[in-house]
N, C-alpha and C positions, 0 to 999 in steps of 0.2 A: 229285541231285549228291552226290558223295562228301563225307564229313565234312571240313570245311575245316581243322580243327585238326590233321589228319593229313597236310596238304600237305607240311610240312617233312620228315617222315620218308619220304614217297613220292617226293620229288624225285629222289634218286639212283637209285632203282629204275627210274623211268620216263624217265630222261634220254635213253636211246638211242631209245626209242619216240617220245619227243617230237620229237627231231631228225628222225626218219623221217617223222612225221606232218607236220611243218612243211615238209619238202622236197617232199612230195607234195601239199601244199595248193595252192589256187588262187593264182596269182601276184598277184592284186590285194590279197591280205592281207599280202604281204611288206613293203610300205612301213613298217609298224610297226617293222620291225627292220632298221635300217641301210640305208635307201634314201634317195635324194635327195628323194623326195616327203615333204612334211610332213603330219602328221596334223592337219588343220585342225579337225576336229570334236572333238579331244581337247585343244585348247588351253584352258587355264583361263580362265574369264570374267574373273577378277580375280586378279592375282598379288600376293600379300601381300609386305610388306617382309621378313618373316621368311623366306619361301621364296627370295626373290632373294638373300638374304645367307647362304644355307646353313642355313636353319631346320631342314630335315629331319635334317641331321646332328646338330643339337642335340637334336631330338626323339628320335632313335634312341638317342642316348647317355642321355637322361633316362629313356627307357623301360627301359633296363637298370638304371638307378639306382632307378627305381620298383619294379622286380621284386625288388630287394634288400630293400625295405621291406615287401613283402607276406609274409604268413605262408604257407609252402609247404603247410601242412596245409589251409589254406582253399581252395586250388585243386585239391588232390588229386595234383598233379604239379609238377615243378620249373619247367616252362616254361608255367605258367598264363597269365601276362601276355602272353607271346609268342603263344600260341595265340589268345588273345582279340583281340590286334592283327591277326593274320592273318585271323581270321574276319571282322572288320569290314572290313579292307582289301579282301579278295577280293570281299565282297558289293558294296561300292561300285564296285570296278574292273570287275566283271562288267557292271553297269548302263552304265558308260561304253563298254565294248567293244560291247555289244549295240546301243547308240545309234549308234556309229560304223559298225558293220558289221551292219546288220539282215538281210542275206542269208546270213550265215554260219550254219552249223549249230552245234549245241551242242558236239560234239567239238572243232571248230576253236576256239571260244571258250575251251574248257577248256585246250586246248594253249597258247593265248596267255597265259592266266592262270598256267599252270605256269611258263612262261619268265619272266614278270614277277615272280612270287612268288619263284622261285629267285634272281633278281637282287637282290630286296629283302632276302631272308634273308642272302645272302652279304654285302651291305653292312652289315646289322645285326650280323653276326658279326664285323665288323672285318676283312674279307678284302681290304683294299686301298682303303678310302675315303680318298682324298688330300685335304688341305685345299684344293687348287686346284679341286676339284669345286664349291666354293661359288659360283664365278663362272658355273657352268652353261653353259660354252662348248660348242659342238657337237663340237669335236675332243676334248675331255677328259672329257665326261660319261660316255659309255659306248661301247663298240665294238659292242654288241648292240642298244641301244635308241636311238631318235631323241631329239633334244633336246626336242621337244614332248611326246612320251610320257613322258620322264623328268620334265619339269616337272609333268605331270599326276599322276604317281606321287607326287611330293613334296607336291602340293596335297592329294591324298587322305590321305597319311600325316599331314599336319598336322591335318586334320579328325578323323581317327581318334584321334590322340593326344589332342587337346583333348577329344573325347568321353569317352575313358577317364579323363582327368584330372578332368573334371567329375563323372563317376560316382563316382570315388574320393573326391572332396570331399563329395559328397552322403552317401556312407556314413559318412565321418568326422563330418559335420555331425550326422547322426542320433545318433551316439555322444555327441557333446558336448552335445546337447540333453538327454541323460539323465545327464550327469555330476553329481557331488555339488556342485561349486561353483556351477553354473548353477541347480540346484535350490534351493540355500541362498539365492541372490540372489532367486529368484522368490518364495520363502517370505517373505523380508523385504519385497519389494515389495507382496505381498498384505497383509501386516500393516499397512503404512502407507496402504493404501487403493487400490492400483493394481489394476484389474480389467479383464476383457474383452480387447478387441483391443489395448489399450495394453500389457497384461501380456504378450500373445503377441509383440508387436513387441520388447519388451525381452528376452524369452527368446531370440528369434532373434538379436538384436544381441549378447548375451553369448556365445551359442554361436559366432557368427561370429568374435568376438574371440579365443576360445579356439582356434579352428581356425587363424587367422592366426598366433597365437603358436606353435602347434605346428609350422606350416610354417617359420617363421623358425628355430626350434631345429633342425629337421631339416636345413635348408640349411646351418646352421653346422656340424652334425656331419659333413656330406659334405665341405664346403670350409672347414676351420678356418682362421682368420686366420694369415698368415705361413707357410703350408705350401705348398711347391711341388708342383704336380700335373702329371703327364705321362700322356697317353693316346696310343693308337695313332693316328698321323697328326696329332697335336695338339701344337703347341709348348708348351714349359713356361710355365705361367701362375701367377703369384704373386698370391694374393688376400690383401689385408690391409685392416684397418679404416682409414678416412681419418684423417689426423692433424689435430688441432685447431690452428688458427692464430688468434692474437689472443685477446681476452677473450671469455668466454662471456656471451651476452646472453639474458636471459629476457624474453619479451614475452607479455602476456596482453591480448587485445583492443586491441592497439596501445600498451599502457602498458609502458614499459621498467622492469623490476624488477631490473635489474642494478646500480643505483646503490648507493652505500654507505648512503644513508639508509634503504633498505628492509631492510638487515640489522638496524638498530635497531628498526624496526617489527616484524620477525619475532621479535626477542628479547623485546620487550614483550608481544607476543601470546602467546608461549610462557609467559612469567611469569604473565600473567593467567589462562591456562588452568590453570596449576599451582595457582593460588590457589583456583579455583572447582571444578575437576573432578578434579584429580589426587589430592587428599587425601580420606581417608575418616575419618568421625567415630570417635573412640575409644569403646569400650564403657564405659558408666557402671555401676559395680558397687560394692557394699559401702557404705562410709561416704559416698562421693561421691554415690551414688544418694539417700541420705537428705538430703544437703545440697541436691541438686537439687530435691527436693520442698519443702524450705524456701524455696528461691528462688521456686518457682512459687506458693507460698502467700502471698507478700508482696502488699501492696496498693500502689496508686499513690502514696500519701502516705508510705509507709515508706521508711526508709533502706536502700538495697540494697547499699551499698558493702561493708559488713562481711561479709554472707553470700556475696556474689559473690566477694570476695577469698578466703574460705575455700574456695569451690568451685574457684577458680583454682589454689590451692596443691595441692589433692588431684588434679586432673585434668591440670594443665599443658596447657591447651587451645591449639589452633591456631584459625585463623579458622573452619574448617568446624565445629568444636565449638561455637563461639560462635553460629554461624548456627543450628545445631540447637536450642540453648537458647532463642534468640529465637523460633523458630517454635513451640516448646512454650509459651512465655510468651504469644504472640499467641493461641493457642487458649484460654488461661485468661482473659486480660483484655487489651483493647486498651490501656488505660492502663498496665498493667505492661509491655507490649511497648514502648511509647514510652519509658518510664522506663529500661528496660534498654538500648534502642538508644542513648539519649542518654548513658548511662553508658559505653558501649563506645566512644564517639567518642574518649575519652582513654586507651583500652586499647591498649598497644603490640602485644600478641600478636594482637589482632583485625585490625590493619593496615587502619584505616579509609581509604576512598577518597572521592572527591567524590560518588560515587553514593550512598554511605551518608548523607551530609549532605543530598543532594537528595531522597532518599526521605522522610527525616524532615521536611524542610521542606514537602514536598508533603502529607504526612499532616496536619500542623498547618494548612496552608492550606485543605484541604478541610473541616476542622472550624471554620474561621474564627478560629483561635487565632493572631492576628497577632503578639502579643508573643512567644509561644513560637517561632514561625517566624523572627522577627527575631533572637532569641537564638541559635538554631542557625546562622543566617547569619553573625552576628558571630563566633561560635566558629570557623566555617570560614575566614573571612578572617584571623582571628588566627593560624591554623595555616599561613597562607601559600598557601591554595588560592583561586584566583580563580574566581568564579562563571562557569559555562559557559552555553551557550544553554539547556540544560534548566532550570537554576536561574533564569535571567532569565525564562523562560516561566512558571514557577511563580509568580514574584513579580508578573508582570503580572496573572495571574488573582487572586492574593491581594489586591493593592492595589485592583484594579478592583472586586472584591466588597466590600471594606471601604470604598470610596468615597474612597480617598486618591489623587487624580488626580496629584499631583506625583510621588510615588514610582512610580506606574504608568508615567508618562511616562519617568522615568529608566530603568526596566527595559526599556521598549520601545525607547528610543533605543540602549541598550546592545546589544540584539539587532540593530538595524540596522547598528551599527558593526562587528559581526562578520559582515556580509554574510549574515545569516540571513533567509530569506524567510518572513515570518509566514504562519501558516495561517488558515483561516476562523475557527476557534475563538479564536485569538489576536486577530484583528481584531475579532471580536464583543465580546470582553471589554474591549478598549481603547475601542471606540465607546460601550459601555454606561457606562464610567467617565466619558467626556465628558458623557453624558446625565445621569448622577447629579450631576455637578459643575455642571450648568447651562450647558454649552458645546456646544450641538448643532451649531453651525457647524463646530467642529473635528472633531466626529464625522462630519459630512457630507463634509468634505475627506478624511477617512480612508476613507470609503465609496467615494469616487471613485477613490482609490488602489487599492482592492480591484478595482474594475471594470477599471482599466487593466492589472492583472495577471491578468485573466481569472478572477477569483474572484467568483462570483455571491453578492451579499448575500442573507441569509435574510429571511424575512418579519418575524422578531423585530427585526432591525436596522432595517428600514423603520419598523415601528410604534413602536419606541423613539424614533427621531429625530422622527417625526411628533408623538408625544405631547409630547416636550420642546419643540418649536416651538409647539405649540398652547397649552401651559400658560403660555408667556411672551407669547402674542399675536403671535408673529413670523409674520405671514401669508405673507410671501414664502418663508420657509424651509418652512413647512407646505405651501404650494402646490407648491413644487419637489419635495418628497418625494412628494406625492400624484400629481403628474404622472409622476415617475420610476417609481412603482409601476405606473401604467397602461402605460407603455412596456415595462416588464419583463414584462408579461403576468400580473401578479398579480391575483387576483380581489378587487375592491373590496368590503369588508365594511361592515356597519353601523358597526362600531367606527371604521374609517378615515374614513368620511364624517362621523361625529359629531365626530371630532377636528378636521376642517377647519372645521366649523360653529363649534366652540368657539374656534378660533383667530381667526376673523373676528369672533366675538362679543366676545372680550376686547379686540380692537383697535378696537371700536366701528364696524366696517364692517357695518352692518345689511344693506345691499343684497346684498353678496357672500355674507353668511351665509345670507340667504333663498334666493339662487340655488343655493347648494350644497345647501340643505335640499330644494328642489324637485328638484334633480338626483338626490338620493338617493331621493325618491319615485318618479321616473320609472325609476330603475334597479331598482325592485321591492322596495326595502327598506321595511319597515314601521317607522316611528320608535318608539323606546322612550322611557321616562320621562326618561332622561338626555339623549337627543338633543333632545327637546322643551324640557327645562329650559335647554339651551344656547341654543336659539333664543329663548326668553323672556328670558334674560339679555342677549342681544344687543339686543332691543327695550328692555330696561331702561336700557341705556347711553344711548339717545336719548329715553327717557321716552315711548315710543309704546305707552301702555297699551291704547288702542283696538285697534291692530293685533295686539297680543299676545292680547287676549280674542277677537278674531275668529278667530285661528289656533286657539285652544283649542276654540272652537265647531265649526270645520270638522273638526278631528281627532276630537272627540267624536261627530260624525255618522258617522264611519268606524269607530267602535268603540273609539277610544282613551280610556283612563281615566287621569287624572293620578295620579302617584305622589308619593313623598316628595321627590324631587329637584325636581319642578315646583312643588310646594307650598312648598318651602323658598325658591325664587327669588321666589315671589309674596309670602311673608312679608317677605322682605328689601325688596322693592319697596314694598309697602304700608306697611311700617314707616317707610321714608324719607319717604313722603308723609303720615305721621302719621295714617293710616287704621287706628287701633288696633283697632276692632271688626272690620273686615274681615280684618286680619292675624290676630286671635285665631280667627276662623272657619277660616282656613287651618291654624292650629295644631291645632285640633280635628280637622280632616280627617287630619292626620298621626297624631294619637293614635288615631283610629278604625282606622287601618290596622294598628296594633300594631307598627309598625316603629320602629327607633331613628332619631331625627332626627340629621342630620349635626351635627358639633361646631360648624361655622361658623355655624349658625343662632342660637347663643347670642350671637354678636356683634350680629346684627340685633335680637334681643330686648332685649339690654342697652341698645343705643343708642335703640331705640324707647321703652322705658319710661323711660329717663333723660330724654329730651327731653319726654316726656309728664308727667314728675314723679311717676310711680308708683314710689316708692322701694323698696317691699318686693319687687316683681317685678324691678325693675332690679338690686337687690343680690343677689337669688337667682341671676340669670343671671351677674352679675359673679363670684360665688363659684365657679361652675362654670368660668368662664374662668381665674380665678387658680389653680385647682387643676391646670390643664393649660396653664399659660402657655408651656411649651416648644413647643406646637403653634401658637401665634399668630404670624402674619406681621407685618411692619412696618406695612402699611396697615391691618390689623385693630386693632393697638394704637392707631393714630391715630383710628380711628372710635370706639373705646371712650372715649378721652380727650375727644374733641370732644363726644360725647354726654353725658358726665358734666358737662362744663363748661356745655353748653347747659341742663342741668337744674339747675345751681347747686350740684352736688356737687364743690366745688373741691378739698377735701382728698383725696377719693377719686380725683379726676382726677390730682392730684399724685402719689399713691402708685402709680397705674398707670403714669404717665410714668416714674417711677424704675425700675419693673420693666422697662419698655421699654428704658431705657438699660443696665440690667444684662445684657440679652440682646444688647447690642452694636448695637442699632438707633439710627439717628440721626433725630431728629424733624425735621419740616419747619419752615421759617421761619414759616409761618402758624400752626402749632401752638404754637411757642414764644411768639409774640406773644399768642396767645389765653390762654396760661397766665399770662404776665406781667400782662396786663390783668385777668384774673380775680382774681389775688392783690392787685393794687393797688386795684381798684374792686370791692368785694364786691357780688355780684348777689343780688337777692332771689329766693328760690326760688319757682317757680310753684306755684300751689295744686294739690295732687294731684287728678287727675281721678277721677271716681267710676266 
């Protein structure tokens, strides 16, 4: 076939030969050209909305506009886009004609193509395409081509134009993929860790955005707003930007940002950014550099106000300069950093915010410096700054760690009043504060609140509450926590089982203590010295010495060896029974192990020797107890006083009773009666045992 891009030039030369060939052709081919017969095989399968509304006319016009954007040198001739369009069009149209007329010879098909191509070129040259042609009526479409053939021509022209447009977009896309802006964004994305397929997707996205932006600018250059445009056969069309009506509304994810309150937020945000990011620290040179070294050489106990004031006069610093100075002070000494940060809270040029106060309070809280943290808090409130959620959270952790339940509750309730949802760490701190204060029930209620908010308690919370209930002999609470741990799927450890045994032992419930002890054995836990001591102490409550000894014999058969805790319980038990020799044997066992005996064993020794009348050993134990009287509990004080009274050491008993009252403990009625009776009726001291 002849080169199709020369069709346009050869149409005029062969126009007569074409007419002659058509007139001598077989009559069955003529219905393509102005006959009553429709070309059924050339009807398009789907007629697009653009075709039905005059789409080809728009495409032809756009093709001329696209040719104006192309570089003539790239095509080698002025009509490069036109030749490309004709090449594609004739190729597709030939396949349609061959499909419709399979019996026609090649010259006949070529003749048909020449007539169709001549008509298409004349329309594209603007030789009489009337706007009425958009309706595609049979009477107005063409005098040479039938309506079905004309519609097929428009259908093919649409596909050809779209193909050329897509190819042009692909060429431009390749160029934008290599443009400097896209490369710069890709380098930045690679620097922040974007790699592989994700980086490739970002590069395509950025190049596509550049292409769309270029197309918008190109369309604006062709059709500038407010300019009247008139083309051949086209009415005057005025294109202008739409006019705004009403107020502008800005919405992000459904949030209306057009309200006046957001203007204030934007202003505050801008001011905050200026404080932190916009300023650059001034260079420190000359005398100011020497004064800076003097500031950094100061110690925590030194007075910083004088040298800092001199540094301020020399540099005239802003906030960023103070921040740089504090960072250098932090590198030298943490104490110096705290001292300088506290001094700057009163510095006007530093412009302190609530964040500066909260950071300093947090630093003091982490080090357990409660008084310093409270001093900064008072200074903040004196300046009219109300503690926010961050400050209240810090205070909860501070007072919980310090064991101040009252102030911890105040800070925690302040958070609740601000509709702040506590975190797991905050709940944990508050529960531990209840545990330290001896209020495990309040901690358990807080744990249930956690579970209602779908916050899973940690194992430390469970163990803290279980230990608090066990130490006080609250078997119901201990059993609830133990059961809750099983429901939560936590693995039951030897520690948790021992705490339950201790709880029942302190409550005097020997049967449940033994059942939990046996449950622990069935669970595969080998009891340690502490667990066995808890079980022996439970038997002591009911004075079941035979069962306790039988348990020890059974455990020794399984390889258990009693330790200091078990021997200490036996010393206490045997001392109460006044079995001094047997108790001393247990003391020898403890000494043989080389371990330090628990402090509480001195209470048992003092009571035992006092009742036995062994003054020297009783007073030796009493001296150890008086040296660490802060560790004694109320019940232990009463045991010591009763033992001394039973041994006839009334004056010593009275002295210990006074120590008990100084600690704030209230003696029982029975003890007060015993003291009054001992003072009124002197008892004869028993003869010391040998």
